[in-house]
MIVO-799051 format. One line per field, with one value per residue (C-alpha): x, y, z; residue in one letter; residue number from 0. Coordinates in pm, 1 decimal. Example, Ala and Ser with C-alpha at 12.3 -4.5 7.8 and 13.67 -1.06 7.14 Angstrom:
<atoms>
xx = 1230.0:1367.0
yy = -450.0:-106.0
zz = 780.0:714.0
type = a:s
seq = 0:1
</atoms>
This chain:
<atoms>
xx = 0.0:144.5:163.0:18.1:-279.6:-261.6:-531.4:-349.1:-99.5:104.9:71.4:-12.4:-392.6:-404.6:-241.2:-358.5:-674.5:-496.4:-351.5:-675.8:-879.5:-633.9:-591.1:-964.9:-1036.5:-773.2:-966.4:-1287.7:-1124.2:-1007.5:-1360.4:-1515.9:-1264.0:-1404.1:-1721.1:-1553.8:-1455.3:-1100.8:-996.9:-1131.2:-1018.4:-656.4:-682.5:-846.4:-579.6:-306.2:-483.0:-525.4:-155.3:-63.1:-309.5:-150.8:190.3:75.4:-109.3:200.3:416.4:164.9:130.0:505.7:505.4:212.7:385.1:687.7:473.5:308.9:642.0:699.4:347.5:409.7:713.0:498.9:233.3:224.7:-31.3:-195.6:-104.4:-417.1:-324.0:36.9:-59.0:-286.8:1.0:235.4:-15.5:-98.5:270.5:318.2:15.5:121.4:467.9:311.7:82.8:357.4:563.2:265.4:166.8:526.4:579.6:227.1:251.2:583.7:454.4:125.5:292.9:535.9:259.0:40.4:299.0:483.0:208.0:114.0:-241.0:-340.3:-248.8:-378.1:-718.6:-570.5:-315.4:-588.3:-801.5:-502.4:-401.5:-760.4:-800.2:-464.2:-570.7:-815.1:-516.0:-404.7:-754.9:-746.9:-415.3:-552.9:-857.5:-649.8:-415.3:-692.8:-903.3:-617.1:-538.2:-901.7:-915.2:-622.4:-795.1:-1159.8:-1127.5:-813.7:-798.7:-436.2:-339.1:-674.6:-548.9:-415.2:-574.3:-628.5:-314.1:-103.5:-231.3:-54.0:221.1:212.5:3.3:-287.5:-414.2:-748.4:-596.0:-383.1:-479.9:-461.7:-203.7:-463.0:-632.8:-316.3:-312.9:28.3:353.2:318.9:-31.5:-125.4:-451.7:-657.7:-502.4:-145.3:-63.5:91.2:181.3:475.9:412.0:721.4:641.0:823.9:811.0:975.2:1269.4:1033.2:836.9:1164.0:1248.0:904.6:835.6:1179.0:1483.3:1847.0:2033.4:2347.1:2423.4:2204.2:2000.1:2294.5:2520.0:2288.4:2245.0:1875.3:1649.5:1327.7:1382.0:1147.8:1183.7:1154.7:802.5:704.8:666.7:892.3:1156.0:1368.9:1730.1:2028.7:2367.5:2734.1:3051.0:3085.0:2721.7:2655.5:2313.2:2037.6:1694.4:1386.4:1028.1:940.0:683.9:737.5:550.9:526.2:435.0:454.3:458.6:675.5:689.3:976.9:1001.1:1371.2:1596.6:1949.5:2129.1:2338.9:2421.8:2729.7:2706.6:2443.5:2093.9:1936.6:1559.1:1537.0:1239.0:1181.4:1469.6:1579.6:1885.3:2151.4:2315.4:2009.6:1745.7:1605.2:1666.8:1661.2:1971.3:2034.8:2383.2:2461.6:2586.2:2236.4:2296.9:1994.0:2021.6:1778.5:1874.5:1916.7:2183.6:2272.9:2502.5:2638.5:2704.8:2490.6:2320.6:2203.9:1887.4:1868.8:2052.1:1971.5:2038.5:1819.3:1851.2:1901.9:1950.3:1602.6:1366.2:1240.1:952.5:1063.8:833.1:962.1:735.5:776.1:503.1:559.3:872.3:851.3:1047.0:982.6:1139.2:970.5:1115.9:880.1:606.7:834.1:941.7:1322.2:1417.8:1221.4:1384.3:1267.9:1354.7:1215.6:937.5:1104.4:1000.3:829.2:1057.6:1076.0:1127.9:1332.6:1624.0:2000.4:2237.9:2606.9:2779.1:2843.5:2649.1:2278.0:1984.1:1619.0:1330.0:1006.3:753.2:733.5:430.7:372.5:84.9:55.2:-26.8:-285.1:-146.5:-485.2
yy = 0.0:331.9:617.6:863.0:741.1:780.6:1047.6:1267.1:1522.7:1509.7:1415.0:1766.7:1754.5:1419.0:1562.3:1922.0:1855.9:1682.5:1994.8:2183.9:1913.6:1859.8:2227.7:2292.4:2002.7:2144.0:2472.2:2280.2:2094.6:2430.4:2566.3:2256.3:2255.0:2582.7:2394.7:2096.1:2039.2:2125.2:1759.4:1691.8:2030.7:1947.7:1628.6:1819.0:2087.7:1824.5:1663.6:2003.6:2084.5:1755.1:1823.0:2161.2:1995.5:1729.3:1990.7:2211.0:1918.7:1812.5:2174.7:2196.1:1865.8:1979.2:2312.0:2137.9:1900.6:2217.3:2356.5:2032.0:2049.3:2403.2:2268.7:2011.2:2237.9:2520.8:2774.7:3017.4:3383.2:3465.1:3196.9:3308.1:3570.9:3324.3:3074.1:3341.4:3450.6:3090.7:3018.2:3338.3:3273.9:2911.9:3029.7:3262.5:2981.1:2728.1:2987.6:3084.4:2728.9:2619.3:2889.5:2858.0:2479.9:2499.2:2777.9:2596.5:2268.2:2448.5:2652.6:2345.5:2183.3:2483.5:2732.8:2743.7:2648.2:2999.3:3137.3:2842.6:2989.5:3321.0:3130.7:2912.9:3213.3:3394.1:3098.9:3035.8:3395.0:3378.4:3059.4:3264.8:3431.0:3086.5:3007.2:3327.9:3222.3:2876.3:3026.4:3268.9:2989.9:2743.7:2993.1:3063.0:2695.8:2621.3:2913.7:2773.9:2438.5:2529.5:2858.1:2800.8:2420.3:2404.5:2041.9:1902.3:1634.9:1854.4:2194.8:2386.7:2585.2:2268.9:2078.0:2240.3:2473.0:2749.9:2836.4:3066.3:3291.7:3466.9:3803.1:3670.8:3678.4:3337.3:3302.1:3223.9:3561.5:3774.0:3999.3:4152.1:4029.8:4220.9:4239.7:4431.2:4367.3:4637.3:4577.8:4608.7:4237.7:4137.3:3849.3:3864.5:3593.2:3598.7:3666.1:3802.7:4154.7:4055.2:4294.7:4588.6:4478.5:4467.7:4823.3:4955.5:4787.0:4749.2:4962.0:4854.4:4919.2:4769.0:4647.1:4687.5:4502.5:4491.6:4367.2:4068.6:4016.1:3996.6:3863.8:3670.9:3314.9:3032.8:2715.1:2358.0:2350.2:2633.6:2897.6:3199.5:3273.9:3575.4:3468.9:3623.6:3509.6:3600.0:3599.9:3786.5:3893.4:4132.3:4295.8:4379.6:4495.8:4568.8:4683.1:5048.9:4994.1:4906.9:4645.1:4545.1:4176.3:3974.9:3636.7:3630.6:3330.0:3266.5:3001.0:2953.2:2735.0:2711.8:2402.9:2611.4:2877.8:2895.6:3143.6:3278.2:3415.7:3638.1:3666.0:3990.4:4147.5:4448.3:4608.6:4949.7:4988.8:4772.4:4702.0:4658.2:4394.7:4057.0:3764.1:3399.0:3307.6:2997.3:2889.3:2668.1:2398.7:2373.5:2578.1:2787.2:3056.7:3292.5:3612.1:3982.8:4214.5:4497.2:4762.2:4504.6:4237.8:3921.0:3790.9:3434.3:3309.5:2958.5:2741.5:2418.4:2236.3:2172.4:2021.7:2270.7:2021.5:2094.8:2394.9:2492.2:2683.7:2911.0:3099.5:3359.8:3495.8:3796.4:3795.9:4001.8:3862.9:3530.0:3469.2:3151.8:3000.4:2718.3:2514.4:2298.4:2327.6:2227.8:2467.9:2455.1:2766.6:2949.1:3235.1:3490.0:3850.6:4198.2:4290.8:4482.3:4817.6:4829.7:4782.2:4659.3:4303.6:4178.4:3962.4:3980.9:3780.8:3712.4:3454.6:3303.9:3099.1:3112.4:3171.6:3154.8:3333.6:3177.9:3357.9:3584.8:3681.0:3899.1:3869.4:4112.0:3962.2:4128.7:4128.8:4198.0
zz = 0.0:-106.9:143.2:-108.7:-316.6:-691.4:-688.8:-436.8:-576.1:-251.6:115.2:240.2:187.6:371.1:685.0:695.9:898.9:1187.4:1357.1:1291.8:1466.2:1753.5:1833.3:1811.5:2049.5:2286.6:2296.7:2362.4:2654.2:2786.2:2782.1:2940.8:3224.1:3359.8:3455.7:3622.1:3981.5:4086.3:4080.3:3731.9:3606.1:3683.5:3477.4:3189.5:3198.1:3171.1:2877.0:2714.5:2755.3:2587.9:2306.8:2241.4:2233.7:1987.4:1782.5:1760.7:1645.2:1379.3:1263.5:1209.2:1017.5:802.6:734.4:586.8:381.5:252.0:136.0:-54.9:-195.7:-322.7:-509.9:-691.9:-847.0:-1100.5:-972.5:-1215.5:-1176.5:-975.0:-719.7:-666.8:-409.4:-230.8:-217.5:-78.9:185.8:277.3:337.7:539.5:762.6:812.1:920.6:1180.1:1297.0:1368.8:1553.6:1768.2:1857.2:1908.3:2170.9:2312.2:2358.7:2543.1:2768.0:2829.6:2926.5:3157.9:3320.1:3376.0:3601.6:3745.2:3828.2:4196.7:4287.8:4396.7:4050.3:3847.5:3762.2:3643.5:3435.1:3289.0:3192.4:3041.0:2826.4:2719.7:2600.1:2421.0:2242.7:2034.8:1868.4:1757.1:1632.2:1427.2:1271.3:1191.8:1020.9:813.3:704.4:630.4:434.5:197.0:154.0:75.0:-167.4:-366.0:-401.5:-447.7:-636.6:-843.7:-856.4:-740.4:-681.4:-797.9:-1036.8:-1317.3:-1304.4:-1624.3:-1547.3:-1535.7:-1834.2:-2123.7:-2227.1:-2314.0:-2008.7:-2077.7:-1797.6:-1779.0:-1868.4:-2153.1:-2516.1:-2681.8:-2959.7:-3225.2:-3163.0:-3164.9:-3473.6:-3396.7:-3246.0:-2917.7:-2770.2:-2455.6:-2268.6:-2097.4:-1755.3:-1886.7:-1911.7:-2240.2:-2469.0:-2703.8:-2959.9:-3178.8:-3543.1:-3844.9:-3701.6:-3371.8:-3408.3:-3461.0:-3152.8:-2956.5:-3061.1:-2975.0:-2641.6:-2482.4:-2410.2:-2389.5:-2064.4:-2214.6:-2566.1:-2871.6:-3131.3:-3377.3:-3098.1:-3054.1:-3428.6:-3344.0:-3615.8:-3656.6:-3782.6:-3869.9:-3661.8:-3782.2:-3637.1:-3870.4:-3599.2:-3547.8:-3285.1:-3205.3:-3255.4:-3077.3:-3202.8:-3208.1:-3000.5:-2670.9:-2662.2:-2375.7:-2381.5:-2135.8:-2250.6:-2037.4:-2080.5:-2098.4:-1820.5:-1452.9:-1252.0:-884.0:-851.7:-1170.7:-1334.6:-1646.7:-1878.5:-2118.9:-2389.8:-2459.8:-2671.3:-2523.2:-2668.5:-2910.3:-2652.4:-2429.1:-2143.7:-1906.0:-1955.9:-1691.1:-1659.9:-1460.9:-1287.3:-1060.0:-1250.4:-1117.2:-1339.9:-1502.8:-1166.2:-941.9:-1008.3:-903.1:-1133.9:-1227.6:-1425.8:-1636.1:-1743.6:-2039.5:-1798.9:-1648.2:-1333.3:-1237.1:-970.8:-809.2:-635.6:-670.4:-802.2:-564.6:-712.7:-954.9:-689.0:-692.1:-378.2:-441.1:-268.5:-415.2:-667.3:-851.5:-1180.1:-1483.0:-1831.0:-2113.3:-2397.1:-2532.2:-2543.9:-2198.9:-2047.3:-1760.7:-1527.5:-1283.0:-1010.2:-783.3:-517.9:-204.2:-41.0:-226.9:-547.3:-745.7:-1052.4:-1244.7:-1530.2:-1737.5:-1472.1:-1181.6:-906.7:-900.0:-700.0:-430.7:-243.4:11.1:80.4:123.1:-117.2:-403.1:-542.0:-883.0:-1180.2:-1537.1:-1667.6:-1958.0:-2070.2:-2019.1:-2238.3:-2175.2:-2391.5:-2732.9:-2984.3:-3058.0:-2826.2:-2929.9:-2760.5:-2882.7:-2666.5:-2363.3:-2153.0:-1848.8:-1603.0:-1312.8:-973.6:-755.5:-400.0:-237.8
type = x:x:x:x:x:x:x:x:x:x:x:x:x:x:x:x:x:x:x:x:x:x:x:x:x:x:x:x:x:x:x:x:x:x:x:x:x:x:x:x:x:x:x:x:x:x:x:x:x:x:x:x:x:x:x:x:x:x:x:x:x:x:x:x:x:x:x:x:x:x:x:x:x:x:x:x:x:x:x:x:x:x:x:x:x:x:x:x:x:x:x:x:x:x:x:x:x:x:x:x:x:x:x:x:x:x:x:x:x:x:x:x:x:x:x:x:x:x:x:x:x:x:x:x:x:x:x:x:x:x:x:x:x:x:x:x:x:x:x:x:x:x:x:x:x:x:x:x:x:x:x:x:x:x:x:x:x:x:x:x:x:x:x:x:x:x:x:x:x:x:x:x:x:x:x:x:x:x:x:x:x:x:x:x:x:x:x:x:x:x:x:x:x:x:x:x:x:x:x:x:x:x:x:x:x:x:x:x:x:x:x:x:x:x:x:x:x:x:x:x:x:x:x:x:x:x:x:x:x:x:x:x:x:x:x:x:x:x:x:x:x:x:x:x:x:x:x:x:x:x:x:x:x:x:x:x:x:x:x:x:x:x:x:x:x:x:x:x:x:x:x:x:x:x:x:x:x:x:x:x:x:x:x:x:x:x:x:x:x:x:x:x:x:x:x:x:x:x:x:x:x:x:x:x:x:x:x:x:x:x:x:x:x:x:x:x:x:x:x:x:x:x:x:x:x:x:x:x:x:x:x:x:x:x:x:x:x:x:x:x:x:x:x:x:x:x:x:x:x:x:x:x:x:x:x:x:x:x:x:x:x:x:x:x
seq = 0:1:2:3:4:5:6:7:8:9:10:11:12:13:14:15:16:17:18:19:20:21:22:23:24:25:26:27:28:29:30:31:32:33:34:35:36:37:38:39:40:41:42:43:44:45:46:47:48:49:50:51:52:53:54:55:56:57:58:59:60:61:62:63:64:65:66:67:68:69:70:71:72:73:74:75:76:77:78:79:80:81:82:83:84:85:86:87:88:89:90:91:92:93:94:95:96:97:98:99:100:101:102:103:104:105:106:107:108:109:110:111:112:113:114:115:116:117:118:119:120:121:122:123:124:125:126:127:128:129:130:131:132:133:134:135:136:137:138:139:140:141:142:143:144:145:146:147:148:149:150:151:152:153:154:155:156:157:158:159:160:161:162:163:164:165:166:167:168:169:170:171:172:173:174:175:176:177:178:179:180:181:182:183:184:185:186:187:188:189:190:191:192:193:194:195:196:197:198:199:200:201:202:203:204:205:206:207:208:209:210:211:212:213:214:215:216:217:218:219:220:221:222:223:224:225:226:227:228:229:230:231:232:233:234:235:236:237:238:239:240:241:242:243:244:245:246:247:248:249:250:251:252:253:254:255:256:257:258:259:260:261:262:263:264:265:266:267:268:269:270:271:272:273:274:275:276:277:278:279:280:281:282:283:284:285:286:287:288:289:290:291:292:293:294:295:296:297:298:299:300:301:302:303:304:305:306:307:308:309:310:311:312:313:314:315:316:317:318:319:320:321:322:323:324:325:326:327:328:329:330:331:332:333:334:335:336:337:338:339:340:341:342:343:344:345:346:347:348:349:350:351:352:353:354:355:356:357:358:359:360:361:362:363
</atoms>
């Protein structure tokens, strides 16, 4: 018998209700004990203290299964903020109950009899703060599942690539190479006029279009790609507009490229930005550039021997990097200020950009 059934995306949804039930029952025991005799109340208070201890331990376990679960799904743009908030509330919850459980167990055995009732009342009132945290965490977890379908078999967002979001314009309806929706989201479906779209919608912080030998080429599949080629390429182009929290999708072909590609976001200038970088040896890094010096949050390895789909997400203080629907880097830091997004190329050979999309994330 397998630990995780075939229908379950991960073990997190199978465990998540245990700490909720245990901690809620502990509160119920707390309330009942006020109406019991002193002898029975002492027994109930001991049981309650143990329940809080068990509940805190299970909450910590469930939190870490949740981090693994987040690595196994590809949420749509609208769910990224919910995922970020769910993780943040869960972090606050385990810290609260970890401290509360230790204090409650200690107080149960160390408090003198004459102060026991006051201690009991104080802890009971404080337990409502924990209940509030549980509700906030649970509501956001339920919202991800029931509103956005995250982790429910394969949600619509996970079933195919390219990934279409509600605010994106589908490729078959795009009349021009670069299409902007009413809310400012955009899709850059590479066509024959890709170089003109690059000139119009992006600006170069370093390098130039001639320096990249940029041109639109037809692929073996019959579609178009924007090709960058040459020796010692060193160019950095970004959007003319700035954005706060974003999801940016790139469709790249790197097998004939030798060097490093940066996928930057929240760009302030050429020396200050957040990024996911991919090297030709398969090393992927996530971090930020501060006055030209990199600070790496996370690092991993991927395969670059075939075309890849890369998604970078900036949501509050969470920064995620997905490759072919799998989360490979997830860093944390201070929420950045609004900035542009783009592409930075350093290296030799040939790099193909087949498509690029931007979806803004509502943080409320």
